[in-house]
SETOR-378287 format. One record per residue (C-alpha): x, y, z. Coordinates in steps of 0.02 Angstrom, whole numbers, padded with zeros to 5 digits, always signed. Last residue first. Layout:
N
XYZ
...
end
This chain:
889
-00796+05621+01527
-00673+05509+01435
-00788+05357+01431
-00932+05465+01366
-00854+05470+01194
-00874+05279+01172
-00856+05231+00986
-00795+05382+00885
-00719+05468+01035
-00620+05311+01083
-00559+05279+00905
-00502+05459+00885
-00416+05456+01052
-00321+05301+00997
-00274+05379+00833
-00207+05534+00919
-00099+05425+01035
-00027+05333+00882
+00020+05495+00798
+00100+05564+00957
+00203+05403+00980
+00261+05405+00797
+00316+05585+00813
+00424+05548+00963
+00449+05690+01087
+00288+05652+01174
+00160+05794+01197
+00005+05692+01151
+00079+05550+01255
+00038+05644+01415
-00148+05635+01376
-00135+05447+01358
-00064+05430+01534
-00211+05529+01605
-00342+05423+01511
-00270+05251+01554
-00404+05201+01679
-00546+05290+01586
-00505+05205+01421
-00495+05037+01509
-00667+05067+01587
-00739+05108+01417
-00693+04938+01343
-00698+04928+01157
-00602+05085+01109
-00472+05067+01249
-00439+04881+01217
-00315+04867+01074
-00260+05047+01100
-00185+05006+01269
-00073+04872+01197
-00021+04975+01047
+00018+05125+01162
+00130+05011+01270
+00222+04946+01117
+00246+05123+01051
+00318+05176+01219
+00435+05025+01218
+00497+05069+01039
+00529+05249+01096
+00649+05196+01232
+00658+05310+01383
+00495+05247+01448
+00354+05370+01491
+00215+05266+01418
+00298+05119+01510
+00235+05189+01678
+00055+05167+01617
+00089+04983+01584
+00151+04959+01765
+00007+05052+01848
-00130+04968+01744
-00051+04796+01767
-00035+04814+01958
-00206+04891+01976
-00293+04752+01882
-00406+04832+01755
-00322+04759+01601
-00345+04586+01680
-00530+04602+01639
-00483+04566+01455
-00457+04381+01496
-00374+04275+01365
-00329+04421+01253
-00261+04503+01411
-00126+04369+01418
-00077+04409+01238
-00057+04593+01283
+00045+04544+01436
+00168+04456+01319
+00181+04604+01200
+00220+04716+01348
+00347+04596+01414
+00436+04587+01245
+00457+04775+01247
+00525+04776+01424
+00641+04631+01382
+00718+04727+01236
+00738+04881+01346
+00842+04783+01473
+00847+04881+01638
+00692+04801+01712
+00518+04877+01731
+00426+04761+01611
+00526+04610+01669
+00445+04626+01841
+00272+04638+01759
+00307+04477+01662
+00364+04388+01823
+00208+04448+01912
+00100+04372+01779
+00187+04206+01799
+00170+04212+01986
-00015+04244+01972
-00038+04094+01851
+00051+03974+01971
-00111+03908+02047
-00192+03871+01879
-00041+03776+01814
-00015+03679+01970
-00199+03627+01964
-00294+03631+02128
-00414+03777+02131
-00426+03847+01952
-00399+03684+01861
-00516+03589+01975
-00651+03724+01951
-00638+03708+01761
-00653+03519+01767
-00803+03535+01884
-00885+03657+01765
-00868+03531+01627
-00941+03391+01733
-01088+03501+01789
-01133+03540+01610
-01130+03359+01561
-01223+03303+01715
-01122+03218+01850
-01109+03030+01862
-01230+02930+01972
-01165+02865+02137
-00991+02801+02178
-00874+02726+02049
-00736+02668+02165
-00557+02653+02095
-00504+02473+02095
-00317+02446+02082
-00268+02606+02170
-00400+02594+02309
-00265+02548+02437
-00186+02718+02410
-00351+02801+02458
-00360+02702+02620
-00186+02756+02670
-00228+02939+02639
-00381+02921+02747
-00284+02841+02887
-00167+02987+02885
-00317+03107+02894
-00386+03008+03040
-00216+03034+03130
-00209+03220+03084
-00380+03265+03149
-00323+03313+03324
-00194+03435+03254
-00032+03427+03353
+00071+03378+03201
+00021+03539+03114
-00021+03527+02931
+00110+03550+02791
+00141+03365+02777
-00047+03337+02753
-00058+03463+02611
+00087+03378+02522
+00012+03208+02549
-00153+03265+02480
-00074+03342+02322
+00029+03186+02289
-00123+03075+02311
-00218+03181+02180
-00072+03167+02060
-00071+02978+02081
-00259+02967+02047
-00248+03076+01894
-00108+02967+01820
-00200+02807+01867
-00354+02868+01772
-00245+02914+01622
-00164+02742+01622
-00340+02660+01629
-00413+02762+01484
-00323+02672+01340
-00480+02597+01267
-00639+02620+01368
-00664+02482+01492
-00686+02591+01641
-00797+02741+01597
-00891+02744+01761
-00719+02750+01841
-00691+02915+01752
-00843+02987+01837
-00781+02922+02004
-00614+03005+01971
-00703+03170+01945
-00815+03149+02094
-00663+03117+02206
-00573+03265+02130
-00727+03372+02159
-00737+03316+02341
-00552+03352+02373
-00560+03519+02282
-00710+03573+02392
-00635+03527+02560
-00587+03363+02643
-00423+03430+02710
-00486+03593+02785
-00648+03504+02833
-00551+03379+02938
-00692+03265+02993
-00616+03101+02935
-00698+02934+02973
-00677+02873+02792
-00856+02811+02781
-00941+02953+02869
-00835+03096+02806
-00836+03024+02630
-01023+02997+02631
-01058+03176+02686
-00942+03245+02550
-01016+03133+02415
-01188+03195+02466
-01134+03376+02446
-01058+03340+02274
-01225+03270+02219
-01309+03424+02296
-01208+03539+02187
-01237+03432+02032
-01426+03439+02049
-01511+03285+02120
-01650+03181+02047
-01745+03045+02141
-01882+02950+02048
-01789+02970+01887
-01841+03100+01751
-01838+03022+01580
-02029+03014+01566
-02039+03205+01579
-01935+03228+01423
-01755+03232+01358
-01659+03253+01518
-01476+03303+01499
-01464+03440+01625
-01493+03589+01509
-01630+03497+01414
-01729+03477+01573
-01723+03660+01623
-01673+03674+01803
-01767+03697+01967
-01692+03717+02140
-01785+03622+02276
-01618+03599+02376
-01628+03411+02408
-01754+03338+02282
-01685+03448+02143
-01821+03511+02029
-01850+03469+01845
-01914+03592+01712
-02011+03575+01554
-01974+03709+01426
-01994+03898+01419
-02008+03908+01608
-01915+04072+01628
-01758+04100+01734
-01635+04091+01588
-01454+04086+01651
-01412+03933+01550
-01349+03837+01700
-01522+03844+01779
-01572+03937+01937
-01762+03923+01925
-01844+03952+02093
-02017+03877+02113
-02080+03886+02295
-02183+03737+02350
-02059+03688+02485
-01959+03835+02543
-01790+03863+02461
-01636+03857+02575
-01481+03952+02528
-01308+03889+02552
-01303+03762+02410
-01194+03606+02406
-01015+03586+02345
-00994+03731+02224
-00994+03759+02038
-00932+03907+01935
-00963+03948+01754
-00906+04133+01743
-00762+04114+01866
-00697+03950+01790
-00719+04022+01617
-00608+04168+01665
-00479+04048+01739
-00477+03947+01579
-00449+04101+01469
-00311+04163+01583
-00224+03995+01573
-00235+04000+01381
-00156+04173+01379
-00021+04118+01498
+00025+03973+01382
+00033+04083+01227
+00129+04219+01319
+00265+04103+01381
+00287+04028+01209
+00308+04201+01133
+00423+04256+01277
+00535+04107+01245
+00548+04143+01059
+00599+04323+01093
+00725+04265+01221
+00797+04142+01094
+00820+04279+00965
+00894+04397+01094
+01021+04269+01159
+01058+04296+01344
+00943+04160+01411
+01025+04026+01306
+01188+04033+01399
+01348+04139+01403
+01345+04234+01239
+01277+04399+01285
+01178+04534+01197
+01175+04691+01301
+01046+04751+01426
+01105+04646+01572
+01132+04458+01597
+01016+04458+01749
+00864+04488+01638
+00915+04349+01520
+00934+04230+01665
+00761+04276+01726
+00691+04237+01553
+00783+04071+01549
+00722+04017+01724
+00545+04069+01687
+00547+03975+01524
+00607+03817+01611
+00470+03829+01742
+00343+03858+01605
+00402+03703+01511
+00386+03595+01666
+00207+03657+01689
+00171+03621+01505
+00241+03447+01521
+00136+03412+01676
-00020+03486+01596
-00002+03375+01442
+00028+03220+01547
-00157+03218+01595
-00206+03164+01419
-00365+03058+01431
-00446+03191+01547
-00458+03321+01409
-00422+03494+01478
-00240+03498+01424
-00278+03428+01250
-00271+03591+01148
-00137+03666+01258
-00024+03518+01226
-00048+03528+01037
-00013+03714+01037
+00145+03683+01136
+00203+03554+01010
+00165+03666+00862
+00277+03800+00931
+00409+03672+00981
+00412+03598+00804
+00445+03768+00729
+00581+03804+00858
+00657+03636+00825
+00662+03664+00635
+00735+03838+00651
+00871+03778+00767
+00914+03624+00666
+01102+03649+00677
+01251+03688+00791
+01184+03654+00963
+01207+03753+01124
+01238+03928+01058
+01104+03929+00929
+00960+03887+01041
+00803+03786+01008
+00900+03623+01030
+00925+03667+01212
+00738+03696+01228
+00701+03525+01162
+00826+03435+01273
+00764+03522+01430
+00582+03492+01391
+00607+03307+01356
+00716+03278+01510
+00599+03375+01627
+00452+03277+01565
+00542+03110+01584
+00591+03150+01763
+00414+03208+01804
+00341+03047+01739
+00474+02952+01838
+00416+03031+02000
+00230+03017+01962
+00190+02876+02079
+00257+02977+02220
+00343+02882+02360
+00225+02887+02510
+00289+02957+02672
+00280+02870+02839
+00210+02986+02973
+00264+03139+03078
+00434+03151+02992
+00578+03150+03117
+00644+03318+03176
+00828+03348+03159
+00943+03380+03309
+01038+03218+03285
+01018+03152+03109
+00865+03056+03059
+00890+02883+02981
+00780+02866+02826
+00620+02769+02834
+00598+02677+02671
+00465+02757+02561
+00291+02684+02565
+00225+02650+02390
+00131+02749+02258
+00074+02638+02111
+00166+02677+01953
+00156+02807+01815
+00287+02788+01680
+00170+02753+01536
+00093+02926+01549
+00254+03011+01498
+00278+02894+01348
+00100+02909+01290
+00105+03099+01297
+00268+03098+01197
+00198+02981+01065
+00038+03085+01045
+00147+03238+01022
+00246+03142+00892
+00088+03103+00797
+00046+03289+00790
-00126+03340+00852
-00304+03318+00790
-00473+03395+00829
-00586+03385+00679
-00693+03541+00712
-00545+03631+00792
-00432+03585+00645
-00557+03659+00524
-00567+03819+00628
-00378+03838+00618
-00284+03841+00781
-00266+03956+00930
-00428+04054+00934
-00537+03899+00919
-00440+03813+01061
-00554+03855+01205
-00719+03845+01112
-00670+03678+01039
-00628+03618+01215
-00802+03659+01277
-00887+03586+01125
-00790+03422+01142
-00827+03414+01327
-01014+03428+01285
-01009+03289+01156
-01078+03157+01269
-01016+03009+01377
-00859+03099+01425
-00691+03008+01458
-00686+02943+01279
-00646+03112+01203
-00505+03051+01091
-00391+03163+00988
-00356+03105+00811
-00171+03095+00777
-00140+03161+00596
-00078+03339+00628
+00061+03400+00514
+00022+03302+00356
-00105+03424+00285
+00007+03573+00328
+00157+03494+00242
+00313+03489+00353
+00329+03302+00375
+00446+03256+00518
+00628+03222+00476
+00706+03346+00598
+00599+03277+00738
+00666+03103+00707
+00837+03159+00768
+00755+03204+00932
+00668+03038+00968
+00819+02925+00968
+00881+03015+01129
+00713+02975+01207
+00733+02789+01174
+00909+02794+01251
+00852+02886+01406
+00709+02764+01432
+00820+02608+01414
+00841+02565+01599
+00654+02589+01627
+00616+02434+01518
+00431+02387+01539
+00345+02557+01521
+00456+02628+01388
+00447+02464+01290
+00259+02471+01295
+00257+02655+01247
+00370+02618+01096
+00256+02480+01037
+00091+02577+01066
+00158+02730+00976
+00214+02621+00833
+00040+02548+00816
-00030+02725+00799
+00101+02764+00667
+00064+02605+00574
-00122+02638+00571
-00096+02815+00500
+00022+02752+00368
-00098+02621+00307
-00252+02733+00317
-00173+02878+00227
-00113+02772+00083
-00240+02838-00041
-00184+03016-00018
-00304+03160+00022
-00288+03131+00209
-00103+03161+00202
-00004+03041+00314
+00173+03095+00273
+00279+02954+00345
+00437+03009+00442
+00345+02953+00601
+00370+02772+00545
+00554+02785+00597
+00503+02770+00775
+00460+02586+00755
+00630+02539+00689
+00718+02627+00836
+00596+02551+00961
+00619+02376+00897
+00808+02386+00881
+00821+02460+01056
+00722+02318+01133
+00821+02187+01037
+00987+02265+01087
+00940+02258+01270
+00879+02077+01273
+00694+02039+01279
+00590+01979+01423
+00430+01916+01341
+00242+01959+01360
+00234+02148+01339
+00362+02174+01202
+00301+02018+01108
+00122+02082+01114
+00185+02247+01041
+00275+02153+00905
+00113+02060+00875
+00028+02223+00828
+00175+02275+00719
+00174+02112+00626
-00013+02131+00594
+00028+02302+00521
+00158+02221+00412
+00034+02094+00344
-00089+02230+00298
+00049+02332+00218
+00112+02193+00105
+00004+02239-00047
+00072+02413-00038
+00244+02349-00095
+00173+02293-00264
+00072+02454-00282
+00229+02557-00254
+00335+02462-00380
+00262+02549-00532
+00311+02713-00451
+00492+02659-00474
+00480+02698-00662
+00424+02877-00641
+00548+02917-00503
+00690+02842-00607
+00638+02936-00764
+00629+03101-00666
+00801+03069-00588
+00876+03031-00757
+00800+03186-00832
+00865+03290-00686
+01040+03215-00708
+01040+03248-00895
+01003+03430-00862
+00843+03525-00888
+00856+03708-00832
+01029+03746-00899
+01069+03923-00850
+01132+03866-00681
+01265+03760-00755
+01270+03579-00708
+01363+03518-00556
+01542+03459-00571
+01592+03359-00422
+01420+03292-00367
+01373+03247-00544
+01531+03144-00563
+01464+03000-00469
+01491+02934-00293
+01395+03052-00176
+01279+03112-00311
+01239+02933-00362
+01198+02886-00183
+01086+03039-00169
+00998+02988-00327
+00974+02812-00262
+00899+02873-00099
+00789+02999-00187
+00707+02873-00306
+00608+02782-00167
+00526+02945-00115
+00340+02907-00140
+00301+02953+00043
+00200+02794+00064
+00317+02688-00039
+00481+02758+00024
+00422+02734+00207
+00363+02553+00182
+00501+02481+00073
+00680+02511+00130
+00657+02579+00305
+00502+02487+00366
+00546+02323+00274
+00722+02332+00338
+00674+02356+00520
+00543+02218+00536
+00646+02100+00429
+00794+02119+00546
+00680+02097+00697
+00609+01938+00620
+00781+01872+00585
+00829+01898+00767
+00675+01806+00824
+00710+01662+00708
+00889+01651+00781
+00821+01655+00956
+00701+01508+00920
+00554+01503+01041
+00490+01326+01020
+00591+01262+01169
+00491+01376+01283
+00334+01269+01263
+00185+01383+01254
+00097+01431+01416
+00033+01602+01360
+00051+01625+01172
+00171+01768+01136
+00303+01660+01050
+00178+01561+00946
+00099+01723+00885
+00276+01791+00847
+00318+01639+00744
+00155+01651+00645
+00178+01835+00610
+00358+01809+00551
+00299+01670+00433
+00167+01785+00359
+00297+01924+00338
+00417+01805+00256
+00285+01738+00140
+00238+01915+00089
+00418+01955+00051
+00449+01795-00045
+00288+01827-00141
+00350+02005-00182
+00516+01932-00242
+00425+01812-00358
+00314+01949-00424
+00470+02059-00451
+00554+01919-00550
+00428+01896-00689
+00304+02031-00733
+00394+02169-00645
+00558+02117-00728
+00474+02130-00900
+00415+02305-00859
+00583+02351-00791
+00665+02297-00955
+00566+02421-01056
+00711+02531-01090
+00877+02441-01089
+00953+02349-00942
+01096+02401-00824
+01030+02558-00741
+00844+02518-00743
+00876+02342-00684
+00986+02406-00542
+00852+02528-00492
+00726+02384-00480
+00844+02284-00372
+00871+02433-00258
+00682+02462-00248
+00648+02280-00204
+00775+02261-00065
+00763+02082-00007
+00881+01998+00120
+00749+01992+00261
+00628+01897+00151
+00741+01744+00135
+00776+01739+00320
+00591+01753+00362
+00549+01607+00247
+00688+01502+00317
+00632+01537+00496
+00465+01461+00456
+00551+01292+00440
+00639+01308+00608
+00477+01373+00686
+00381+01218+00630
+00511+01096+00692
+00511+01182+00863
+00322+01182+00867
+00316+00994+00844
+00455+00968+00973
+00359+01072+01100
+00197+00974+01085
+00046+01082+01042
-00060+01127+01192
+00007+01305+01204
-00024+01334+01018
-00211+01346+01050
-00261+01328+01230
-00188+01317+01405
-00270+01344+01574
-00210+01179+01648
-00383+01103+01635
-00394+01145+01451
-00461+01307+01377
-00576+01293+01227
-00725+01392+01296
-00614+01506+01399
-00617+01662+01293
-00498+01808+01258
-00351+01701+01206
-00469+01599+01096
-00486+01744+00973
-00296+01768+00956
-00272+01582+00935
-00404+01575+00799
-00313+01714+00706
-00150+01623+00726
-00230+01461+00660
-00287+01560+00511
-00109+01622+00482
-00053+01439+00483
-00176+01401+00346
-00116+01552+00245
+00062+01489+00264
+00005+01321+00199
-00082+01402+00051
+00072+01501+00008
+00174+01343+00004
+00297+01299+00140
+00483+01253+00124
+00552+01426+00097
+00567+01581-00016
+00444+01527-00150
+00343+01364-00126
+00200+01396-00247
+00266+01547-00338
+00278+01475-00515
+00467+01474-00499
+00450+01358-00347
+00345+01242-00448
+00471+01235-00582
+00601+01191-00451
+00488+01057-00385
+00475+00988-00562
+00665+00982-00573
+00670+00897-00407
+00536+00772-00458
+00640+00728-00610
+00794+00704-00499
+00696+00588-00384
+00753+00543-00206
+00795+00713-00132
+00644+00803-00205
+00528+00662-00152
+00590+00670+00026
+00572+00858+00034
+00397+00856-00036
+00341+00723+00087
+00420+00820+00234
+00324+00975+00182
+00159+00880+00168
+00193+00797+00336
+00232+00965+00416
+00064+01036+00360
-00031+00886+00425
+00059+00892+00591
+00015+01074+00609
-00167+01037+00575
-00170+00892+00690
-00088+00987+00837
-00197+01141+00818
-00359+01038+00812
-00304+00913+00944
-00316+01022+01097
-00485+01095+01057
-00551+00920+01022
-00466+00849+01174
-00541+00985+01283
-00717+00961+01208
-00708+00774+01244
-00639+00801+01422
-00798+00823+01520
-00890+00681+01433
-00749+00558+01464
-00723+00602+01647
-00876+00504+01710
-00822+00349+01614
-00655+00343+01701
-00498+00385+01606
-00351+00286+01545
-00187+00380+01531
-00142+00461+01367
+00011+00392+01273
+00172+00489+01256
+00266+00439+01100
+00281+00612+01027
+00330+00687+00859
+00233+00577+00736
+00067+00584+00821
-00061+00470+00748
-00229+00500+00667
-00286+00344+00573
-00278+00355+00383
-00431+00394+00277
-00422+00583+00297
-00234+00573+00278
-00252+00494+00109
-00381+00625+00051
-00274+00769+00116
-00123+00699+00028
-00217+00691-00137
-00274+00872-00116
-00096+00924-00079
-00030+00828-00232
-00161+00914-00337
-00096+01083-00285
-00190+01194-00163
-00248+01358-00231
-00182+01539-00229
-00279+01697-00265
-00270+01860-00368
-00245+01782-00538
-00267+01593-00535
-00125+01478-00488
-00091+01301-00550
+00040+01178-00490
+00044+01012-00583
+00062+01081-00757
+00233+01003-00785
+00171+00836-00717
+00200+00773-00540
+00040+00670-00517
+00121+00506-00560
+00242+00529-00414
+00098+00533-00289
+00013+00379-00360
+00185+00286-00358
+00207+00335-00175
+00032+00276-00123
+00055+00115-00221
+00218+00084-00135
+00142+00120+00037
-00001+00000+00002
end
């Protein structure tokens, strides 16, 4: 029977044995025959001699499903290996069969390795099934294993060794280089013939290598898989393929720049670089050659694009590999360096490849963030690789911002509307409608937020004689590494924005920094991106240091440090003014749309008092009353559609916060009202609202970041309190209880209304945010610079305070600002006086109170020695008298 089977198989090897239709691949006749023979033959394991132990009758029913799930993967892998082994044996025993196998390889059936395309596709289906089974328990065995984990180790080892050949063959390909060689050495039209023949074979080798790499990685990341199956050589080949395919194929294809690398190589080695063409000659031979090369290589782009889906799967499994296995140092750095190159892609929405490049960049962010989280020892190296990438970022306006901002922390679109109102004046209206930021900004935020850890007790440090011991054990901040990374990023970026520190790229880094700050400001109020405020606060501290250093350097231009360069100081004041203006806008909204914990006034029962968020006190629509304070609101303003949607008990946002306060004092046994104040209750309600959104993609790190920042603020406040306070012990216990809630943040009560949630965010920024609390100090620094000895700084300070006033025009009436600006109208430098008049003129005509406050100083300017100052003062009076003449009476 074995001889008959072998003769039947050999008789099937005819020249037309392997057939392939356009666009799809089919099994060969020998594969079909082998399937029929294997279906009739008894199922035996070739790679193991272990026999199952006898089972009782009562265990048979319970293990049938387990055996079925266990045997599916094993049988299918055994079947694929048997086919490959049969082909190999026949090829070694029969020369005619070997020749026919070679023809089959040329037809694309077994190109680049021992497996056919259909067999690689079958293994890919097993990987898809493995990924789906990883999230379920229906096919899990008693020991918690499923899929590849139940396949014998020697079987997986044999499979990985054969797949390694496909990966190795694909990792040596450079399609564009081969195409350029054909164009250089062959006559016209040779590329078209090469595309029909050899390029298809190379593309199949590349696709086969990517599929094989995906299978190996899926086996490696499967929980419980036999460790013998993880081949280090195969893993190294996968990393090589991952890097080369990104650098040599993916980026040139999406950016359509494959011809530039070969032209630059020609310029560096050829005669064109030594003797450039004359300027009068508009169309040189080099330009024609470059144009022809670019035109011909475009034919390769579609071929490479067919591998993008496989490469995206490879990136997803590379992230799983990063999270599930302990990699060596060079492997981690190789993966992160290769992943960060994807940010050179120009993801223009109008281009057909926008989806592929966009998905790859998002996957790259996840890969680098996973490495950043798991390998703290490599964080500095990863960050150092980031800065050269910034010089290669796309500069086209359409490609600048491709990272779509998420608003998953809010159940409705109210937060989106609030943030759009805040950023409308900073970015284009189209960008505000479709809120997006730079991909690199999204990467930086992900890196900072990936460093948050659970706060732990610090080791008690020995106290020296005469020093006072701490009143209680301190918690090590969970944001310590986040702050370290923020400081490192800001410090390196600002150094590269100077001319004295670094030799090149100053203009590019300043341009990036401007867009980077705008991105951070646009997401600062979105709970998914808490790292934005930390980075901005670090930046403001750095800018304050540099501005102060410039003031101490004196009126001349110095060379010792960044702060003494006039160009850098101008850039620093611009950034400082943008951030301060945004802070002023937020603080103004917090005053206009305030919220409190509970209500002071008591409304009698039966009395109807409408105190709605909209400010309208009429009953134009149906209203709903709070069951605690009897205050009425319009239904549509608090998210109620009709009368039927009103619950049995409805509370307004202020009363919901009051109930949280009462419950916290009762459950946590803490009566310290100075500690458990409004910001504490609002922060608790804020985290509770986020806990209601648990399960939303990528929101858990943001929740942990907010929680760690809250614990830091509470510990700082507790350390500043008196040790003799009777409530300090319960307050310590409260802090300890909050730390224990790290893994499971409590979602207490119903979430706030949309309007109440937005007001609570604004109140938290004004009352507890480091940015909001430091705003006064920032304004005082600008006013201090306005009266310094450096005339350039005085002028820049006036422009900065003008930007701040754009965020909140009521700042113009602050006595300190009014007095300082008025004093600059008598400055010794005419440019400073002009800047002060420009600042006053921007608001005097529109705000009568501003005109009244600066009226005496403006009168003095009419007799100024400078002609330009007198002309500007006359124009200001003309505008005031034309719009509000009574303001000067």
